[in-house]
C-alpha positions in Angstrom: 4.8 -23.8 -3.9 2.0 -21.4 -4.7 2.2 -19.4 -7.9 2.8 -15.7 -7.7 0.2 -13.3 -8.9 1.2 -11.4 -12.1 3.9 -8.8 -11.4 2.8 -5.2 -11.1 3.6 -2.6 -13.8 3.4 1.2 -13.4 0.5 1.2 -15.8 -1.6 -0.7 -13.1 -1.6 2.3 -10.9 -3.3 5.7 -10.8 -1.5 6.8 -7.7 2.3 7.2 -7.3 4.6 9.1 -5.0 8.4 9.5 -5.1 10.9 8.4 -2.4 14.7 8.6 -2.4 16.6 5.9 -0.6 18.4 7.2 2.5 21.8 6.0 3.8 20.2 4.6 7.0 18.1 2.2 4.9 20.9 0.3 3.3 22.7 -2.7 4.9 26.3 -3.9 4.6 25.6 -5.2 1.1 24.8 -1.7 0.0 21.2 -2.6 -0.7 18.0 -1.6 1.1 17.5 -3.8 4.1 14.4 -5.9 3.5 12.1 -4.6 6.3 12.3 -1.1 4.9 10.1 -2.1 2.0 7.2 -2.4 4.6 8.1 1.1 5.8 7.9 2.3 2.1 4.5 0.6 1.8 3.3 2.5 4.9 4.5 5.8 3.5 2.8 5.0 0.2 -0.5 4.1 2.0 -0.5 7.4 3.9 -0.1 9.3 0.7 -2.7 7.2 -1.1 -5.3 7.8 1.6 -4.6 11.5 1.4 -5.0 11.5 -2.4 -8.3 9.7 -2.3 -9.6 12.3 0.2 -9.3 10.3 3.4 -6.1 11.5 5.0 -5.0 9.0 7.6 -5.5 8.7 10.6 -8.4 11.0 11.1 -10.6 10.6 8.1 -12.1 7.3 9.0 -12.8 8.2 12.7 -16.1 10.0 11.9 -17.3 6.7 10.6 -16.4 4.9 13.8 -13.5 3.1 12.1 -9.8 2.8 11.8 -7.7 0.4 9.8 -5.4 -2.3 11.3 -2.9 -4.3 9.3 -3.6 -8.1 9.6 -1.4 -9.4 6.8 1.6 -8.3 4.7 3.2 -10.2 1.9 6.3 -9.0 0.0 7.7 -10.4 -3.2 11.2 -9.2 -3.8 12.3 -8.8 -7.4 15.4 -6.6 -7.3 17.3 -4.4 -4.8 17.3 -0.7 -4.3 20.5 1.1 -3.4 21.4 4.3 -1.6 20.2 7.5 -3.3 18.0 5.6 -5.8 15.0 7.6 -6.8 12.0 5.2 -6.3 8.4 5.4 -7.3 5.9 4.0 -4.8 2.6 3.0 -6.3 -0.6 2.0 -4.6 -4.0 0.7 -5.7 -6.9 -1.0 -3.9 -7.1 -4.5 -5.2 -10.1 -5.8 -3.2 -12.8 -4.8 -0.8 -14.3 -7.3 1.6 -17.1 -6.5 4.0 -14.6 -5.4 6.7 -11.3 -5.8 5.0 -9.3 -4.2 2.2 -6.4 -5.6 0.2 -3.9 -3.0 -1.1 -1.3 -3.6 -3.8 1.8 -1.5 -3.3 4.7 -1.7 -5.7 8.2 -0.2 -5.5 9.8 0.8 -8.8 13.1 2.3 -9.9 12.2 3.8 -13.3 10.0 1.1 -14.9 11.8 -1.7 -13.1 9.7 -3.5 -10.4 11.8 -3.9 -7.2 9.1 -5.4 -5.0 5.4 -6.1 -4.9 3.6 -5.7 -1.5 0.2 -6.9 -0.6 -1.2 -5.5 2.7 -4.5 -6.5 4.1 -6.2 -4.1 6.6 -9.3 -4.7 8.6 -11.7 -1.8 9.5 -12.5 -1.9 13.2 -13.6 0.4 16.0 -10.6 2.5 17.1 -10.6 1.4 20.8 -12.1 -2.0 21.0 -10.8 -3.1 17.6 -14.1 -4.8 16.8 -14.5 -5.3 13.0 -16.9 -2.9 11.3 -17.8 -2.6 7.6 -15.6 -0.6 5.4 -17.2 2.9 5.3 -19.3 3.3 2.1 -18.0 6.8 1.6 -14.4 5.4 1.4 -15.4 2.6 -1.0 -17.2 5.2 -3.2 -14.1 7.5 -3.2 -11.8 4.6 -4.1 -14.1 3.3 -6.8 -14.2 6.8 -8.4 -10.4 7.1 -8.1 -9.1 3.8 -9.4 -8.7 3.1 -13.1 -9.4 -0.6 -12.5 -12.3 -1.2 -10.1 -11.2 -3.2 -7.0 -12.7 -6.7 -6.7 -15.7 -6.9 -4.3 
């Protein structure tokens, strides 16, 4: 079994956004149903893109690019419950030539509930042919993040 990366802490992130667990997101055990954490990651990504000055989905289009999810990995640590006030945190962990790895963490207070790693590929919107990550986006993220993403 592969070793896990170190767990995220709130101090790892510049960007956070709140989310309250809704009744429709819990299962019969009274905890958030696992797939909803990927929805939380998507909500967090949308707000992160807006915060760095590239509101999704339109901001990358002038560069002939859009982003497409190609991998998602979720490490569950603890469960959220109905009406919990959560903090969603996002940072860019790595830039490749055409791809980006984002670290998204879900916290209740300081407690890490799950760590999500989503990889997106930049590609043309219609043909979905990979293209380089726009330099303007890389520059905006590099100026935003406290810890520079790997390159």
